[in-house]
N, C-alpha and C positions, 0 to 999 in steps of 0.2 A: 817631983815626977820626973823621968826622964823622957828624952822627945830621942825616939831611936830612927835614925836613918839608913834606910839601905837599899842599895839600886834593884831594880826590877830583875825577875818580875818576882811582885806581892801576892799572885791568885793564883795557885799549882793546880793543875788538872790530874796528875798523877802520872803523865806520858812521860818518855823519858828516849834519849836517843835508841839505844840498847831496845827498847818492849816497842816502838814503832821497826826498826831494821829486819827484830827479830822475826815481827807480824807479815813484814814483805816476802819475807825466807818461806813463810809457811805456805803464803799463798802462792808461789811458785813451784811448791812442791807438784801439784797435778800436772803441771808443763811438764817438769822434771820426769815426772813418770812415763806419760805419752814421748816423750825423746828420748829415754831408753827403751822404750816400748817399739817404737819405731827404727831407732837408727842401733842398737843395741851396746857395743863395747865402745863405741867413736862416742857417742853421747859420753855415757862415764868419763871417759878417756880427757875427754876437752874441757868438760867441766873440773873436774881437778885438777889438771892443768892450771887453766884460768883461774882457781881459785886463789891456788898453793900461789903460783904468782904474784898478784896480785897481796895475798897476806904477804909475802915475803916480802918486794918492793916495797909496801908502806913499810913496813916495821924498819929497815935497811935507810932507806930515807930519814924516818922521823930520829932514829935513834943518834944515825952519823954523819947527816947532812944538817939537819934543824936541829939538831939537839936536844929534841922532845922527848916524853914521855909515850912510846908506840901506845898507838890504840886500838889496836886491831881488833881488841875482841868487844868495839862500842857496833859492829854489822854491817859498818858501809862498805868495806874493802871485799867482805863476804859479799856482799849485794852488788860493787862490781864486778869483782870476779863472775859470779852467776851469771849476769845481764850479758857480759862480754862475749862470755859462752852461748849464752840461745844466740848471739846474732851474726856467728859464724857456724860454716859445714862443718859438718861431723868427722869430716876426714882431714882438718886443717893440719898441718906437721904441728908438734908440739913447740921446737924453734920460732915458730910463727907466733900461737898463742901468746909465747912468754912475752917475744916482743910487743903483742898488741897490748898486756898486762901492763909491760913497762909505761908506753905512752901514755894508759888511761889512767895511771896513779902518777906516774912522774908528771904529766906532762898536766892532762887534764883535771888533775887534784889538788896533787903534792908541793906545783911549782906557783898553784892561787893563794898558797896558805895551808891547805886542807881541807875538811869538812866543812862546808859552810862557807865555804869562802872562793870556791870555785863556780865560774861562771857557766862551764857547759857542762850537760852529763857526762863522767868522765867514761864511760862503758862505752859508750857515741862516739865517744874520742877517739878511742883506741879503736872501732870499729871503722871510721871512717878512715882510717889512718892505715889499718891496713889492706882497705878495697883501694886507696888507691896506688900505696905501694908492692902490694902482692893483687894484684887485678882478676890474675888466671887462678890461682887457689882459690880462692875468697868467693869467685864464684863456679865453681866446682861444684855441683850439690847433688851428694848421694841419693839414691833412691830407698825408696823407706824399706828394709828388708829385714828387720829388727837383726837376733842374735846369729841370724843365718848370716849375714855381710860382711866385710872384712874392713878393717877401718883402716889399713893401708890402701887395696888394693879395690872399693867398694866399688860398685856399679853407679854408673853420674846419668844423669836427668836435668832438664832444664825446670825449672820453675814454672807454676802457672802464670805468673805473670810476665816471665820472659817467652815461654811460649806467645801469649796475645800480645806483644810488642813483638816479635820479628813476625807472626804472622801478618797483622796490622802492615807491619812495612815493607811485606813482600806483594800486598794488594791483595788480600785475604781480608773479606769482612769477617765483623766478632758473630754474624749469627751462623757460619760456616765453622769456624774454631770451638763455639759452645756444641753443636752438633756431630762434631768428628770424634771417631772412635777414642782419638788424642786424650778428649776433652776426659779430665777425671771424677766430676761429679761436683757437687756444692757438698754434698752428705761425705765425701774423701776431704773435701777444704777443713769442715767442720771439725771432722773428728781428728785429723793431720797426716792420713794415708798420701802423702806427698812430697814431691823435692824442697828441699829450704834449708833454711837452717835449724838448729835444734828449738829455740824458742817459737819461732811463727808459724808450724805446724798444727799446732793444737791449737786452736779458736773456742774452741767449747770447753777446756781444758783451764786457759787464761780468762774464760770471763765465771769458770767457776774461781777464781783466785780476785777477781775483780768483787764478786759477791763476797766473799770472806771480808778483802777489807771494809769495802762501805758497809758491813753489819758490825763490825771491829773499830769503824770512825778515823781507821789509819788514815784513809783518804775521803774525799769528799767525791760525790758524782759530777761535778762542774766538766773538769778537763777532759774526763773520756768520753761525755758524756756530747759536751760542743763537738769536741773530732768525728765523735760517728754522726752525727746529726749534719754538719756542714760537708762529710764527704757526702749522706748521701742527698742531699739536696745541692750540690756542684755537680756529681758526676750522675747525677738524674737528671738533671736538666742536659749536660752535654750528651746524654744517652739520648733522651726525648727528640732532641737535635736532629741527631744522624745515630740510628741505631748499631748504623753498618759499621762504623766508624770507631762507637765511645761504649766502651761494655758498662754493663747497669752497674751501681751501687753492692750490689751484692759480696760484686765478684772484687772488687775492692777492698770491702769489708772481712772477708774471710782468705786472704793471700797475703804475702809477702810478713813484713812484721807490723801491720794496720792494729792489732790486739797487744799484741807486745810493747809495741810503743805506745799509745793511748792508755795503757793500763800502767804500766810497771818504770816507763822512761818518761815520760812528757808529764808525769804526776811527782818526779823528783819533788822534794820540800825544798832544795837552797834555790835549783837553777828556776823554778815556777814563778808564777807571782802569787802574791799574797793575800788581795784582793780574792771574793768571787766572781765580780765585775770583771777583773785581771783574769780570771782563771778562762771564763767565759773567751774575752778576745783572746786569749792567746791561744786555745783552744781553735776554735774558729781558724786561726792562722794557719795551725801545723795542718787542719784540714783540707783547708786550700791549696796550700803549698804542696803538699803530698799531690795531689789529684793532680796540680799542673807538670811536676815532677814526670809523672806517670806516664801521663799522658803524652806530656811534648817535649819534655827531656830525653835525652840521651840513656839513662839510666831506668832501667826497668821498675825499678825501686826507687821511694822519695819518703820514707816516712824519718829515717836518720838525720838525713839532711836536712827536712823540715824541722824537726827539733832542736837541732842546733842552731840552725836560725832563727829561729823563736825565740831559742833560751838569750839571744845577743837581745832581743827586743825587752824581754823581761825588766831590767833595769827602768826603760822609758814607760814600760804599761805600770809597773807600781808607780814612777812618780802622776801618772796620767789620771790614775783610777787609786789616788792617792785619799783614804777614810777621813772624813771633817773631823776638826779637833774638837773636844769639849775646853772651854775657858778660853 
């Protein structure tokens, strides 16, 4: 009798990179539809440019620099392109989007060895690079005007987080901001009828994507729920301590990149912990850091920075939460 020895995995679940990646893309469809409804041609142009640029750069790097067989059809570069587009304004110039795609794929992903080897979420690497390099263009937010708005000369306005930040800095109380005529209301925040990046304006659509991925078991609940719970707890404590200085947790949940980051970016397989305990620690860290940066930092938004910081801690979390060995 022959004894056959083969490397792991020895038990197969039927999952594959392509299956999971395209499952995530399906979950992003409702948010993309909302972005098109609110931002018109700008959403389409930005998303197509980002996706094509990411696919092209990954192909060129693998083909001519790494001399590998290109894997642009596994869905990972496609997701990076969509998520990068979801993190930028709908009027961002095409050449800036291309630079962001090059940084996301070239630095954030391929310089570490490609899919499965990158330390940081590639789309967030591209987004933060653009935010630091082109702060004016990256913080000029078109108003939600649908196809009536212009991609080049769109009417712009501040995001709810930026409005709150400036109001509090100028000495206004939170209650004055929430009762002012300029306050768009929680209903518009939930539906996405406000200024912001493509993927941060449709909280309800992103939650639909979360439900889909949970049902299909593409992700587990641990990271998004731990982020939401930590934000509710921490922001709630601050609000109870001084309601005129600190906004309540619902405002945090429905604004900025909270939903997009917690559901689609913090849950990245490669850059998040492997164990359930590790995921809870990781999610709690993201939630706390996001509220701290939003409340006490210079930037009105902190989700991207929080995720990247916790990406860096993922190896340590994995070591701390190492499963018990058998035998």
